[in-house]
C-alpha positions as CSV (number, residue, x, y, z in Angstrom):
1,M,-46.1,-12.5,-15.4
2,K,-45.6,-10.3,-18.5
3,P,-46.2,-6.5,-17.9
4,T,-49.4,-4.9,-19.4
5,S,-49.4,-2.7,-22.5
6,A,-50.4,0.0,-20.1
7,G,-47.4,-0.9,-17.8
8,Q,-45.0,-0.8,-20.8
9,D,-46.2,2.5,-21.8
10,E,-45.7,4.1,-18.3
11,A,-42.1,2.5,-18.0
12,A,-41.7,3.9,-21.5
13,A,-42.9,7.3,-20.4
14,G,-40.9,7.2,-17.2
15,S,-37.8,6.4,-19.2
16,A,-38.3,9.1,-21.8
17,E,-38.8,11.7,-18.7
18,R,-35.6,10.4,-17.1
19,A,-33.5,10.7,-20.1
20,P,-33.1,14.5,-20.4
21,A,-32.4,14.6,-16.6
22,V,-29.5,12.0,-17.0
23,R,-27.9,13.8,-19.8
24,W,-28.0,17.3,-17.7
25,A,-26.6,15.2,-14.8
26,L,-23.8,13.7,-17.0
27,A,-23.0,17.3,-18.3
28,G,-22.5,18.3,-14.9
29,L,-20.3,15.2,-13.9
30,S,-18.3,15.9,-17.3
31,L,-17.6,19.5,-16.6
32,S,-16.5,18.4,-13.0
33,M,-13.9,15.7,-14.5
34,L,-13.0,18.5,-17.2
35,L,-12.2,21.2,-14.5
36,S,-10.3,18.8,-12.2
37,S,-7.9,17.4,-15.2
38,L,-7.6,21.1,-16.5
39,G,-6.3,22.3,-13.1
40,T,-3.6,19.7,-13.2
41,S,-2.2,20.6,-16.8
42,I,-3.0,24.3,-17.2
43,A,-0.6,25.6,-14.6
44,N,2.5,23.7,-16.1
45,V,2.8,25.9,-18.9
46,G,2.8,29.1,-16.7
47,L,5.8,28.2,-14.6
48,P,8.3,30.3,-16.4
49,T,6.1,33.3,-16.4
50,L,5.2,32.7,-12.6
51,A,8.9,32.5,-11.7
52,Q,9.5,36.0,-13.4
53,A,6.3,37.5,-11.8
54,F,7.3,36.3,-8.2
55,T,11.1,36.3,-8.7
56,A,11.4,33.0,-7.7
57,S,13.4,29.9,-8.6
58,F,12.2,27.1,-10.7
59,Q,12.2,24.6,-7.6
60,E,10.2,27.2,-5.7
61,V,7.3,27.5,-8.6
62,Q,7.2,23.7,-9.0
63,W,5.3,23.6,-5.7
64,I,2.4,25.3,-7.6
65,V,2.0,22.0,-9.6
66,L,3.2,19.7,-6.9
67,A,0.7,21.2,-4.1
68,Y,-2.3,20.6,-6.4
69,L,-1.1,17.0,-7.2
70,L,0.0,16.0,-3.6
71,A,-3.6,17.2,-2.3
72,I,-5.5,15.1,-5.0
73,T,-3.1,12.0,-4.4
74,T,-3.0,12.1,-0.6
75,L,-6.9,12.8,0.0
76,I,-8.9,11.2,-2.8
77,V,-9.6,8.0,-1.2
78,G,-10.6,9.7,2.2
79,V,-12.9,12.2,0.4
80,G,-14.4,9.2,-1.6
81,R,-15.0,7.3,1.9
82,L,-16.5,10.6,3.3
83,G,-19.0,11.0,0.4
84,D,-20.2,7.3,1.2
85,I,-20.9,8.6,4.6
86,V,-22.2,11.9,4.5
87,G,-23.7,12.0,1.1
88,R,-22.2,12.0,-2.2
89,R,-24.3,15.0,-3.7
90,R,-23.8,17.3,-0.7
91,L,-20.0,16.6,-0.6
92,L,-19.5,17.2,-4.5
93,L,-21.4,20.4,-4.4
94,A,-19.0,21.4,-1.5
95,G,-16.0,20.3,-3.5
96,I,-17.0,22.3,-6.6
97,S,-17.7,25.3,-4.6
98,L,-14.2,24.9,-2.9
99,F,-12.4,24.4,-6.3
100,T,-14.2,27.5,-7.7
101,G,-13.4,29.9,-4.6
102,A,-9.8,28.5,-4.5
103,S,-9.3,29.2,-8.3
104,V,-10.4,32.7,-7.6
105,L,-7.9,33.0,-4.7
106,C,-5.1,31.5,-6.9
107,G,-5.9,34.3,-9.4
108,V,-5.8,37.4,-7.2
109,A,-2.8,35.8,-4.9
110,P,-0.3,38.6,-4.3
111,T,2.4,36.3,-3.1
112,L,3.9,33.0,-4.4
113,W,3.3,31.0,-1.0
114,L,-0.5,32.2,-0.8
115,L,-0.7,30.9,-4.5
116,I,0.7,27.7,-3.3
117,A,-1.7,27.4,-0.4
118,A,-4.7,28.4,-2.7
119,R,-3.6,25.5,-5.1
120,A,-3.6,23.0,-2.4
121,A,-7.0,24.0,-1.5
122,Q,-7.9,23.7,-5.1
123,G,-6.5,20.4,-5.2
124,L,-8.8,19.3,-2.3
125,G,-11.7,20.4,-4.3
126,A,-10.4,18.5,-7.2
127,A,-9.9,15.5,-5.2
128,V,-13.5,15.7,-4.3
129,M,-14.8,16.2,-7.5
130,T,-12.6,13.4,-9.1
131,A,-13.4,10.8,-6.7
132,L,-17.2,11.4,-6.5
133,T,-17.8,11.9,-10.2
134,M,-17.2,8.3,-11.3
135,A,-19.3,7.3,-8.0
136,F,-22.2,9.0,-9.4
137,V,-22.5,7.1,-12.5
138,G,-23.9,4.1,-10.7
139,E,-26.8,6.5,-9.6
140,T,-27.5,8.2,-12.6
141,V,-27.0,5.7,-15.5
142,P,-28.6,2.5,-16.3
143,K,-26.1,-0.4,-15.9
144,A,-26.1,-1.3,-19.4
145,K,-24.7,2.0,-20.3
146,T,-22.2,2.3,-17.7
147,G,-19.3,1.9,-20.2
148,R,-20.5,4.7,-22.3
149,A,-20.7,7.0,-19.2
150,M,-17.2,6.0,-18.1
151,G,-16.0,6.5,-21.6
152,L,-17.5,10.1,-21.8
153,L,-15.9,10.9,-18.2
154,G,-12.5,9.4,-19.6
155,T,-12.9,11.6,-22.8
156,M,-13.5,14.8,-20.6
157,S,-10.4,14.2,-18.5
158,A,-8.3,13.9,-21.7
159,I,-9.8,16.9,-23.2
160,G,-8.9,18.8,-19.9
161,T,-5.3,17.4,-20.2
162,A,-4.8,18.4,-23.8
163,L,-6.5,21.8,-23.5
164,G,-4.5,22.8,-20.5
165,P,-1.2,23.7,-22.2
166,S,-2.7,25.4,-25.3
167,L,-5.4,27.2,-23.3
168,G,-2.8,28.4,-20.8
169,G,-0.4,29.5,-23.3
170,A,-3.1,31.6,-25.0
171,L,-4.4,33.2,-21.7
172,I,-1.0,34.1,-20.6
173,S,-0.2,35.8,-23.7
174,G,-3.3,37.8,-24.0
175,L,-4.4,38.3,-20.3
176,G,-1.7,37.3,-18.1
177,W,-0.9,34.4,-15.8
178,R,-3.9,35.2,-13.5
179,A,-6.3,34.3,-16.1
180,I,-5.2,30.7,-16.1
181,F,-6.8,30.4,-12.7
182,L,-9.7,32.9,-13.0
183,V,-10.9,31.0,-16.1
184,N,-12.1,28.2,-13.8
185,A,-14.6,30.7,-12.0
186,P,-17.3,30.8,-14.6
187,L,-17.0,27.2,-15.6
188,G,-17.1,26.3,-11.8
189,I,-20.3,28.0,-11.2
190,L,-21.9,26.4,-14.4
191,T,-20.9,23.0,-13.0
192,L,-22.2,23.7,-9.7
193,L,-25.7,24.9,-11.1
194,L,-25.9,21.7,-13.1
195,A,-24.9,19.4,-10.3
196,R,-27.2,21.0,-7.9
197,R,-30.2,20.9,-10.0
198,H,-29.8,17.6,-11.8
199,L,-27.9,15.0,-9.4
200,P,-30.0,12.8,-7.4
201,L,-30.6,13.5,-3.8
202,D,-28.6,11.9,-1.1
203,R,-30.3,9.0,0.6
204,Q,-31.5,9.6,4.1
205,E,-30.2,7.3,6.6
206,S,-30.6,7.1,10.5
207,R,-27.6,8.2,12.4
208,A,-27.7,5.0,14.3
209,G,-27.2,3.1,10.9
210,R,-24.4,5.6,9.5
211,A,-20.9,4.5,9.6
212,R,-18.3,6.8,11.2
213,F,-15.5,8.4,9.4
214,D,-12.0,7.0,10.0
215,T,-10.1,10.0,10.9
216,V,-7.1,8.2,12.0
217,G,-6.9,6.0,9.0
218,T,-7.5,9.0,6.8
219,S,-4.8,10.9,8.3
220,L,-2.2,8.0,8.2
221,L,-3.0,7.3,4.6
222,A,-2.6,10.9,3.8
223,L,0.7,11.3,5.4
224,T,2.0,7.9,3.8
225,L,1.1,9.0,0.3
226,A,2.5,12.5,0.9
227,A,5.7,10.8,2.1
228,Y,5.8,8.6,-1.0
229,A,4.9,11.3,-3.5
230,L,7.6,13.5,-2.1
231,A,10.1,10.8,-2.4
232,M,9.3,10.4,-6.1
233,T,9.1,13.9,-7.1
234,L,11.8,15.7,-4.9
235,G,15.5,15.8,-6.7
236,R,14.1,15.3,-10.2
237,G,14.6,11.6,-10.1
238,S,18.1,11.5,-8.5
239,F,17.8,9.9,-5.1
240,G,19.5,11.3,-2.2
241,A,19.1,10.8,1.7
242,L,16.0,12.8,2.0
243,N,14.2,10.7,-0.9
244,V,15.4,7.4,1.0
245,A,14.3,8.8,4.5
246,L,10.7,9.5,3.0
247,L,10.5,6.2,1.2
248,V,11.3,4.4,4.6
249,A,8.5,6.7,6.3
250,A,6.1,5.6,3.6
251,A,6.9,2.1,4.2
252,F,6.3,2.5,7.8
253,G,3.2,4.4,7.1
254,V,1.7,1.6,5.2
255,A,2.4,-1.0,7.9
256,L,0.8,1.2,10.4
257,F,-2.1,1.8,8.4
258,V,-2.7,-1.9,7.7
259,R,-2.6,-2.6,11.4
260,T,-4.9,0.3,12.3
261,Q,-7.5,-0.8,9.6
262,A,-7.8,-4.1,11.1
263,R,-8.6,-2.8,14.5
264,A,-11.0,0.0,13.3
265,A,-14.6,-0.3,13.8
266,S,-15.4,1.8,10.6
267,P,-12.2,1.4,8.6
268,L,-11.4,3.4,5.8
269,I,-10.6,0.7,3.5
270,R,-11.8,-2.8,4.5
271,S,-9.4,-5.5,4.0
272,A,-12.1,-7.7,2.5
273,M,-12.1,-5.5,-0.5
274,F,-8.6,-6.5,-1.5
275,R,-9.8,-10.1,-1.6
276,D,-11.9,-9.3,-4.5
277,P,-9.7,-10.4,-7.2
278,V,-11.4,-8.1,-10.0
279,L,-10.7,-5.1,-7.6
280,S,-7.1,-6.0,-6.9
281,A,-6.2,-6.8,-10.4
282,S,-7.8,-3.5,-11.6
283,L,-6.0,-1.4,-9.0
284,A,-2.5,-3.0,-9.9
285,M,-3.2,-2.9,-13.8
286,S,-4.2,0.8,-13.3
287,T,-0.8,1.9,-11.4
288,L,1.3,0.0,-14.3
289,V,-0.4,1.5,-17.1
290,S,-0.4,5.1,-15.8
291,T,3.4,4.6,-14.9
292,V,4.0,3.6,-18.7
293,M,1.8,6.6,-19.9
294,M,3.9,9.1,-18.0
295,A,6.9,7.9,-19.8
296,T,5.3,9.5,-23.1
297,L,5.2,12.9,-21.3
298,V,8.8,12.6,-19.5
299,V,10.5,11.2,-22.6
300,G,8.5,12.7,-25.5
301,P,9.7,16.2,-25.1
302,F,13.6,15.4,-25.2
303,Y,13.3,12.9,-28.1
304,L,11.2,15.6,-30.2
305,A,13.6,18.4,-29.5
306,R,16.9,16.7,-29.1
307,T,17.0,14.1,-31.6
308,L,14.2,15.2,-34.1
309,G,15.3,18.9,-33.7
310,L,11.7,20.3,-33.2
311,D,11.2,23.9,-31.8
312,E,9.0,24.4,-28.6
313,A,5.7,25.1,-30.7
314,L,6.1,21.9,-32.8
315,V,6.9,20.0,-29.6
316,G,3.8,21.1,-27.9
317,L,1.7,20.5,-31.0
318,V,3.0,16.7,-31.1
319,L,2.6,16.2,-27.6
320,S,-1.1,17.2,-27.9
321,V,-1.7,14.2,-30.2
322,G,-1.8,11.7,-27.5
323,P,-4.4,13.3,-25.3
324,L,-6.5,14.2,-28.2
325,V,-6.6,10.6,-29.4
326,A,-7.6,9.6,-25.8
327,A,-10.4,11.9,-26.0
328,L,-11.7,10.7,-29.5
329,T,-11.4,7.2,-28.3
330,G,-13.1,7.5,-24.9
331,V,-16.8,7.6,-25.9
332,P,-16.5,4.8,-28.5
333,A,-14.5,2.7,-26.1
334,G,-17.4,3.1,-23.6
335,R,-19.9,1.8,-26.3
336,I,-17.5,-1.2,-27.2
337,A,-17.2,-2.0,-23.6
338,D,-20.9,-2.1,-23.1
339,R,-21.4,-4.3,-26.0
340,F,-18.4,-7.0,-26.0
341,G,-17.9,-7.0,-22.1
342,A,-15.5,-4.8,-20.0
343,Q,-13.1,-7.5,-19.2
344,R,-12.5,-8.4,-22.9
345,M,-11.8,-4.9,-23.9
346,T,-9.4,-4.4,-21.0
347,I,-7.1,-7.0,-22.5
348,A,-7.7,-5.5,-25.8
349,G,-6.6,-2.1,-24.6
350,L,-3.5,-3.5,-22.9
351,V,-2.5,-5.4,-26.1
352,A,-2.8,-2.3,-28.0
353,T,-0.6,-0.4,-25.4
354,A,1.9,-3.1,-25.3
355,A,2.2,-3.1,-29.3
356,G,2.6,0.6,-29.3
357,S,5.3,0.5,-26.7
358,C,7.1,-2.2,-28.5
359,L,7.0,-0.1,-31.7
360,L,8.7,2.8,-29.8
361,S,11.3,0.7,-28.5
362,L,12.1,-0.2,-32.0
363,L,11.8,3.2,-33.7
364,P,14.4,4.3,-36.2
365,T,15.2,8.1,-36.1
366,S,14.9,8.0,-39.9
367,L,11.0,7.8,-39.6
368,G,11.0,11.6,-38.1
369,V,7.8,12.8,-36.6
370,V,5.4,10.5,-38.4
371,G,7.3,7.4,-37.1
372,Y,7.1,8.9,-33.5
373,I,3.3,9.9,-34.0
374,A,2.1,6.6,-35.0
375,P,3.2,4.3,-32.2
376,I,1.9,7.1,-29.8
377,V,-1.5,6.9,-31.3
378,V,-1.7,3.1,-30.7
379,V,-0.3,3.4,-27.1
380,T,-2.8,6.3,-26.2
381,A,-5.9,4.7,-28.0
382,G,-5.1,1.5,-26.1
383,Y,-4.8,3.2,-23.0
384,A,-8.2,5.1,-23.4
385,V,-9.8,1.7,-24.0
386,F,-8.4,0.0,-21.1
387,Q,-9.0,2.7,-18.7
388,T,-12.7,2.9,-19.6
389,A,-13.0,-1.0,-19.6
390,N,-11.2,-1.1,-16.5
391,N,-13.3,1.3,-14.5
392,T,-16.4,0.1,-15.9
393,T,-15.5,-3.7,-14.8
394,V,-14.9,-2.2,-11.1
395,M,-17.7,0.4,-10.8
396,A,-20.6,-1.6,-12.5
397,D,-21.2,-4.0,-9.6
398,I,-20.0,-2.1,-6.6
399,R,-22.1,-1.8,-3.8
400,P,-23.8,1.7,-3.3
401,D,-22.1,2.4,0.0
402,Q,-18.7,1.6,-1.4
403,R,-18.8,3.6,-4.6
404,G,-16.9,6.7,-3.2
405,V,-14.1,4.8,-1.6
406,T,-13.8,2.4,-4.7
407,S,-13.8,5.4,-7.0
408,G,-11.2,7.1,-4.8
409,M,-8.9,4.0,-4.9
410,L,-9.0,3.8,-8.7
411,N,-8.1,7.3,-9.2
412,L,-5.5,6.8,-6.3
413,S,-3.9,3.9,-8.4
414,R,-3.7,6.1,-11.6
415,N,-2.2,9.1,-9.5
416,L,0.5,6.8,-7.9
417,G,1.3,5.5,-11.5
418,L,1.7,9.0,-12.7
419,V,3.9,10.1,-9.7
420,T,5.9,6.9,-9.8
421,G,6.2,7.2,-13.7
422,T,7.7,10.7,-13.4
423,S,10.5,9.4,-11.2
424,V,11.3,5.9,-12.3
425,M,10.8,6.2,-15.9
426,G,12.7,9.3,-15.8
427,A,15.4,7.8,-14.2
428,V,15.3,4.8,-16.7
429,F,15.6,7.2,-19.5
430,A,18.5,9.2,-17.9
431,L,20.5,6.0,-17.1
432,A,19.8,4.5,-20.5
433,S,21.0,7.9,-22.3
434,A,24.3,7.5,-20.5
435,T,24.9,10.9,-19.7
436,T,25.0,13.3,-16.6
437,D,22.4,15.7,-18.0
438,V,19.7,14.6,-20.5
439,A,18.8,18.2,-21.4
440,T,22.3,18.5,-23.3
441,A,22.6,15.0,-24.2
442,G,23.3,14.2,-27.9
443,S,20.6,13.1,-30.4
444,E,21.5,9.3,-30.6
445,A,22.1,9.3,-27.0
446,V,18.5,10.5,-26.2
447,A,17.2,8.0,-29.0
448,T,18.8,5.3,-27.2
449,G,17.4,6.3,-24.1
450,M,13.9,6.5,-25.5
451,R,14.2,3.1,-27.1
452,V,15.3,1.4,-23.6
453,T,12.7,3.4,-21.9
454,F,10.0,2.0,-24.0
455,A,11.3,-1.5,-24.0
456,V,10.8,-1.5,-20.0
457,A,7.4,0.1,-20.7
458,A,6.5,-2.9,-22.8
459,I,7.5,-5.2,-19.9
460,L,5.4,-3.4,-17.5
461,I,2.4,-3.8,-19.8
462,V,3.0,-7.3,-20.4
463,V,2.9,-8.0,-16.6
464,A,-0.4,-5.8,-16.4
465,L,-1.7,-8.4,-19.2
466,A,-0.7,-11.3,-17.3
467,I,-2.6,-9.8,-14.2
468,A,-5.8,-9.2,-16.4
469,V,-5.7,-12.7,-17.8
470,A,-5.1,-14.4,-14.4
471,G,-7.8,-12.0,-13.0
472,R,-10.3,-13.1,-15.4
473,A,-9.8,-16.6,-15.1
474,L,-10.0,-16.5,-11.3
475,S,-13.2,-14.6,-11.4
476,R,-14.6,-17.2,-13.9
477,R,-13.7,-19.8,-11.2
478,T,-15.2,-17.9,-8.5
479,A,-18.4,-17.5,-10.3
480,A,-18.6,-21.0,-11.2
481,V,-18.5,-22.1,-7.7
């Protein structure tokens, strides 16, 4: 039966009334994503100043960045699952409050170790914000516009990453290092107000029907991920006995985690989720692509400074091109994914990323800065399309009670790629440069190292492309059956 004219008018009026609320809700979610990514990138530029302020070594102040990343990486799946159980709105408001309060503590910290502890708390708040922001898209945005919303969130994440170094440098030079943390306070309060007023209320469920939180599984996963992240980051890519021991501990933790999840009444991650070919393929591809994207940040500064002879200011300016391109590409990529299909655009994004990596592997130094920027634009635009389409594919049809943990797993796969890329792609670059210290290597050695690194990167993207094609074929066969 077709709806009456009056019914159509009522539906149109209801849609018109919801539109402003949806826009304000997306504004709150976008600010949440912006703050979490800004927290990742804004502290890096202040490390030299912080080393002087606290009379500390570079290895000690590195923990200001590492504590934040470790908190996000180790806890993001657990907090996503917790949101599914206790209510995503309630937990997101708590996460924003924790992030804002911890930012103030960072800004007033009298000692280095108190600053590091506050950064870990800030990372916990950021883990909640990152995991639950994508999960809320399914509750606030119509399914037909999921891609656009994912593109907007990807854009805000890229803006936060790009804005961090330049904003941090300006704040440090004008107001001192404490300002890079205190700037989050007013933004956090605004985010909290928008989220509290416009996000949908949590569904009321009886305690009898509510799943329990898997404390043992969450603790095991957090410790396992911490061991892996530390193994990949300690020693700046040179593996020693401690790195090997941490990797062994991580492998043992994975085995123990799988065993406990099989026996748990309410597991953190259900094994059935990995039998979904779309989800498994998306997680694998996300890890591989993020590993490659980290190469642009690991290799780029050395190539620009040592081979092309740029000073620090110009290096920073060129490095900001990638995040800027990702920011400009995110929303259009979401619209294209909604129109032409997310799986198809996932493959298109991977093809562009592979093409850009191949161009970088063949790059002659005679082309200078322009020759470097052009392939980087292709790589980062492809990455923005891939990330938006990949996230849309996973989150569009996910069950409501699994949105938090699935969003957390997507973000975890990306973070694991970033951590792995820092170590593995850095090691490939150092090995290909054939020198004991890349920082003092000759210009041609660095150029050779860059070409080899991006040749390896292109191979990794081809592997991701094969996974995408195989996953798409398998999902078609499954749908046909």
